[in-house]
Every structure is written in structure tokens, then in C-alpha cells.
C-alpha positions, 0 to 999 in steps of 0.5 A: 495795429493788427499783425494778422496774416492769412495764407491761402495755398494748397501746398502744405509745405508752402504753408509751413515754411511761410507761416514759420518765417512770419511767426518768427517775425512776430506775426499771427498767422492763419493758414488755409488749403482752400477758400471755402470759408473765405468770407468767414476766415476774413470776418473772423480773423481780420487779417491786415495782409493776405498771402493768396496763391492762384491754384486753389480748390473751389474758387481759385486765387483770382476770383477770391481776390476779386471777392475780397476787393469787392466787399466794403469790409475787406477791400482795405486788406492788403493782398499779395498774389503768391504764385509760380504762374508764368503770367502772374503779372497779368493774373495779379492785375486781373485779380486786383492784388496789391502786390505780387510775389513769385514762387519760389520766393526769396525770404527777405523779399517775403518779409519786406513785402509783408512789413511794407503792407502792415505799414500801410 
């Protein structure tokens, strides 16, 4: 089973903290500050789980998730919408995300969501 995760977030601190937490749990993590190369990232890295922020340069998290879920090759990748938006439940539903994780996040909740997604 692949234990690969891509994190999309424009905040370098979030990328550093989140990737460190997940790497300590044995996951292989790729970090991106934008979605410009989304299709190439997904085809090349083949993640099982994607953490997707809403506020991203280029297309943004909602449109990126909609793209992922519309593609046969990617739709089974588990996407966790990862944001501090007040209306993130609505945005996650609109995007078609599998789960959501509110920022600032609880480390145990992050680990639980990722572990659960990896088993599905």
C-alpha cells in the first residue's frame, strides 16, 4: 500500500509542520505551495491522500478538488479539505472533498484522519 501524501498549502510554516508530523509517522510527503502542476504531481507521485488548503494561487482548493474528483485516474485519491474558512463545510461539500480538517488543527485529529484515509 502506498503511504504517499501531497500537501497543498500556500503557508510554508503549515507545510513544514504538517509534513514533519506525517513523516514521523512513516508517510512519504510531497509539499506544494500552488496547484499549477496538479495533474503532473498526481500522476508522478501517485498519493493515496491529499491535504488541500482552500486559499491557493492559481485555481484554489475547491476547483483543484473538483478537478481531482472528476478524473478517473485520481477520483479514488482521498482528499482532506484543510482550511480555516468560516464556511468550510459548505466549501468541502461543493468541492467534493472526502473529509475536512479545520485549521488550526489538532495533531491527533490530523493523524487520525490520515490513518483512516490510508486504510480505505
